[in-house]
C-alpha positions in Angstrom: -0.2 0.1 -0.1 1.4 3.3 -1.1 2.7 5.3 1.8 0.8 8.5 1.7 -2.5 6.6 1.9 -1.3 4.9 4.9 -0.7 8.2 6.3 -4.2 9.3 5.4 -6.0 6.7 7.0 -8.0 7.9 9.9 -7.2 6.8 13.7 -9.1 4.4 15.1 -11.0 5.3 18.0 -10.0 4.0 21.6 -11.8 1.0 22.7 -14.8 1.6 25.1 -13.3 -0.1 27.8 -9.7 2.1 28.0 -12.6 5.4 27.9 -14.6 4.1 30.7 -11.3 3.2 32.5 -9.9 6.6 32.2 -13.2 8.4 33.2 -13.4 5.9 36.2 -9.6 7.0 37.2 -10.7 10.7 36.5 -13.4 10.6 38.9 -11.5 8.8 41.2 -9.1 11.2 41.6 -11.3 14.1 41.5 -13.4 12.7 44.2 -10.0 12.2 46.3 -8.4 15.4 45.9 -6.2 16.0 48.7 -7.8 19.3 50.2 -5.2 21.6 52.1 -6.0 23.0 55.4 -3.8 26.0 56.4 -1.8 25.1 59.8 -3.9 27.2 62.5 -1.9 29.2 65.0 -4.0 30.4 68.0 -1.3 31.2 70.6 -0.2 33.7 68.2 -3.5 35.4 68.5 -3.5 35.4 71.9 -0.1 36.6 72.4 -1.3 39.6 69.9 -4.2 40.2 72.2 -1.9 40.4 75.3 0.4 42.8 73.4 -2.3 44.9 72.4 -4.2 45.2 75.9 -0.8 45.8 77.7 0.1 48.8 75.0 -3.8 49.9 75.7 -2.7 49.9 79.7 0.0 51.8 79.5 -0.9 54.2 77.0 -4.1 54.4 79.7 -2.1 54.9 82.8 0.4 57.8 81.2 -2.4 59.6 80.0 -4.4 59.4 83.2 -1.3 59.9 85.4 -2.2 62.9 87.6 1.4 63.9 88.0 1.1 64.7 84.1 -0.1 68.3 83.2 -1.9 68.3 80.2 -2.5 71.8 79.8 1.1 72.4 79.8 1.8 69.8 76.8 -1.1 71.9 74.8 0.7 75.1 75.6 4.3 74.4 74.3 3.2 71.6 71.7 3.5 74.4 69.0 5.1 77.0 70.6 7.1 79.5 68.8 10.4 78.5 71.1 9.7 75.0 70.0 9.1 75.5 66.6 12.3 77.6 66.4 14.3 74.7 68.0 12.8 72.3 65.6 13.9 74.1 62.5 17.2 74.7 63.9 17.6 71.0 64.5 16.3 70.3 60.9 19.0 72.7 59.9 21.6 71.2 61.5 20.6 67.4 60.3 20.6 68.5 56.5 23.7 70.5 56.5 25.5 67.6 58.4 24.2 65.1 56.5 25.2 66.5 53.0 28.6 67.6 54.5 29.1 64.2 55.9 28.2 62.1 53.0 30.6 64.4 50.7 33.4 63.7 53.2 32.4 60.1 53.5 32.9 59.7 49.6 36.3 60.9 49.6 37.3 59.0 52.8 35.7 55.8 51.3 37.4 56.4 47.4 40.8 57.1 49.8 40.1 53.4 51.8 39.8 52.0 48.2 42.9 53.7 46.6 46.0 51.8 45.8 47.9 54.6 47.4 49.2 53.6 51.1 49.3 57.2 52.5 45.8 57.9 51.5 44.6 54.6 52.5 46.1 54.8 55.9 45.0 58.6 56.3 41.9 57.5 55.6 42.0 54.3 58.0 43.1 56.7 60.7 40.3 59.0 60.4 37.6 56.6 60.9 39.7 54.5 64.0 39.6 58.0 65.7 36.4 59.1 64.7 34.5 56.1 65.2 36.4 55.3 68.3 36.0 57.9 70.3 32.4 59.1 71.8 30.1 61.9 69.9 29.9 63.3 73.2 33.6 63.9 74.0 33.7 65.1 70.2 31.0 67.9 70.6 32.8 69.0 74.0 36.5 69.2 72.3 34.9 71.4 69.4 32.9 73.6 71.7 35.7 74.3 74.5 38.1 74.4 71.3 39.2 77.8 72.3 40.8 76.3 75.6 43.2 74.6 73.3 44.0 77.5 71.1 43.4 80.9 71.8 43.6 82.5 68.2 43.5 80.4 64.7 45.9 82.0 62.3 47.3 81.7 59.2 50.6 82.3 58.0 53.8 80.4 57.2 54.5 77.1 59.3 57.1 77.1 61.7 57.5 80.8 61.6 56.0 83.7 63.5 54.9 85.4 60.3 51.0 85.5 60.2 49.1 86.8 57.6 45.8 87.1 60.2 44.5 85.8 63.3 41.3 85.3 64.1 39.7 84.4 68.2 38.8 81.0 68.0 35.1 81.5 69.7 34.7 84.2 67.4 35.3 82.1 64.7 33.8 78.9 65.6 30.9 80.0 68.1 28.4 77.2 69.4 26.5 76.6 66.1 29.8 75.8 64.1 31.1 73.7 66.5 28.2 71.4 66.8 28.0 71.5 63.2 31.7 70.4 63.1 31.5 67.8 65.4 28.3 66.0 64.0 29.8 66.5 60.2 33.0 64.8 61.2 31.7 62.1 63.4 29.1 61.1 60.8 31.6 61.1 58.0 33.3 58.1 59.4 30.2 55.9 59.4 29.4 57.4 55.9 32.8 56.5 54.8 32.2 53.0 55.4 28.8 52.8 54.3 29.7 53.9 51.0 32.7 51.7 50.9 30.6 48.6 51.4 28.3 50.0 48.7 31.4 50.3 46.3 32.7 46.8 47.1 29.3 45.3 46.2 29.5 46.6 42.6 31.1 44.2 40.4 34.7 44.8 39.3 33.7 44.0 35.7 31.4 46.9 35.8 34.6 49.1 36.1 36.5 47.5 33.5 33.6 47.5 31.1 33.2 51.3 31.3 37.2 51.9 31.0 37.1 49.7 27.9 34.2 52.2 26.6 36.8 55.0 27.1 34.9 56.5 30.2 37.1 58.4 32.4 37.5 57.4 36.2 35.6 60.2 37.4 32.4 59.6 34.9 32.8 55.9 35.8 32.4 56.6 39.5 29.6 59.0 39.0 27.3 57.4 36.2 28.5 53.3 36.7 29.6 52.5 40.2 27.7 54.6 42.4 24.1 54.2 41.2 24.7 50.5 41.4 26.1 51.2 44.8 22.9 53.0 46.2 20.9 50.0 46.5 23.1 49.1 49.2 23.9 52.7 50.5 20.5 54.2 51.3 19.3 52.0 54.0 22.0 52.7 56.2 22.5 56.3 55.5 18.9 56.8 55.8 19.0 55.3 59.5 22.2 57.7 60.0 20.0 60.3 59.2 17.4 59.7 61.6 20.3 59.1 64.1 21.6 62.2 63.1 18.3 64.1 63.9 18.5 62.4 67.5 22.0 63.1 68.1 21.5 66.9 67.8 19.9 66.8 71.1 23.6 66.4 72.4 24.7 70.0 71.4 22.8 71.1 74.6 26.3 70.3 76.4 27.4 73.5 74.1 24.2 75.9 74.3 23.6 75.3 70.9 19.7 76.8 70.9 18.1 73.5 69.1 14.7 71.7 70.1 15.8 69.9 73.1 18.1 72.5 74.5 15.0 74.9 74.0 12.6 72.3 76.2 15.4 72.2 79.0 15.4 76.1 79.3 11.8 76.0 79.2 11.3 73.3 82.0 14.0 74.9 84.1 11.1 77.8 84.3 8.1 75.9 84.8 9.4 73.0 86.6 7.9 70.9 84.4 10.4 68.6 83.1 8.1 65.4 82.0 5.6 67.5 80.0 8.3 69.4 78.0 9.8 65.9 77.4 6.9 64.6 75.9 6.5 67.9 73.9 9.8 67.0 72.2 9.6 63.3 72.1 6.2 63.9 70.0 8.2 66.4 67.8 11.4 63.9 67.3 8.8 60.7 66.1 7.1 63.1 63.9 10.1 64.3 62.1 11.9 60.6 62.0 8.3 59.6 60.7 8.8 62.3 57.8 12.2 61.1 57.3 11.1 57.6 56.6 9.0 58.8 53.8 12.0 59.7 51.0 14.0 56.6 52.2 11.6 54.4 51.6 11.0 55.5 48.0 14.6 56.0 47.4 15.0 52.2 48.5 12.2 51.4 45.8 13.8 53.4 43.1 17.1 51.8 43.4 16.2 48.3 44.0 14.2 47.9 41.1 16.3 45.6 39.2 17.3 43.6 42.2 13.6 42.3 43.4 10.1 42.6 42.9 8.4 45.5 43.8 5.1 45.3 45.9 2.5 48.4 45.6 3.5 51.4 47.8 1.2 52.2 50.9 -0.8 55.0 48.8 -1.0 52.3 46.1 -2.5 50.3 48.9 -4.9 52.8 50.1 -5.9 53.4 46.8 -6.7 50.0 45.6 -8.8 49.4 48.9 -10.9 52.4 47.8 -11.4 51.1 44.5 -12.5 47.6 46.0 -14.8 49.3 48.5 -16.5 51.4 45.9 -16.8 48.4 43.4 -18.6 46.7 46.2 -21.4 49.3 46.5 
């Protein structure tokens, strides 16, 4: 028989016994499917309820405490003095973080340099400023006039001076606090930036050089954007820590928020109430700072993980679901 005719022959139907057996097996499998029941965790809910009750009890106890004057809290929560102190706190935080980040990048590049002198100098800087308390550094810069009466510019190892300025005039309390916060934070920023730079594949730099890019252009356009995924989370935490560390400047009489609250409480003897006021302000400011950190992490983490909806997106989605059910 010709081959083409053989191929054109219709395929015979399956026997009825096979079809019936297949249907019986499918029905048996369908009727005996394993139903997955999620494991219950009742004690988790019990623990959650206990924690909620404990928190509610503590909050109620604090709020109804007869030793807390709520009128004082309401009076000074938005007083002009506290608001000016909060503004100075924000200003100190922004300037210190910008300057310390720039200095930290320079120190990180020095740590990664093949030059042993630059590497050693950067290591010593990080070792000194990370190894001594910030409190000590603030006091040192605040009382620098006790060590150097004047700061002069001239030829080293001679008595020739171009000009000389009184130290306390050149470095008042605000500048001393700013220097202390910046130099201390730069040591931590340097290590954060260095860790981010080391997380970038060395082949990225080699590929950029092979395309004719300069080292500076490679750093700005290739290495730092990829390192930001590692840098942003700890730098966000450092920014929040910087905001709170400004309270230590009360030692050198910088009129930031905590210092202002101390001065007010020294007059009306309402220390606890003023502490509640500044605590609320610190919580509000740190919450605001957490918002750009969240979106920066999402922006630089786009290629490394699947991004879920933002909190605003969840609210909008919930709103649409509620409206659609009506």
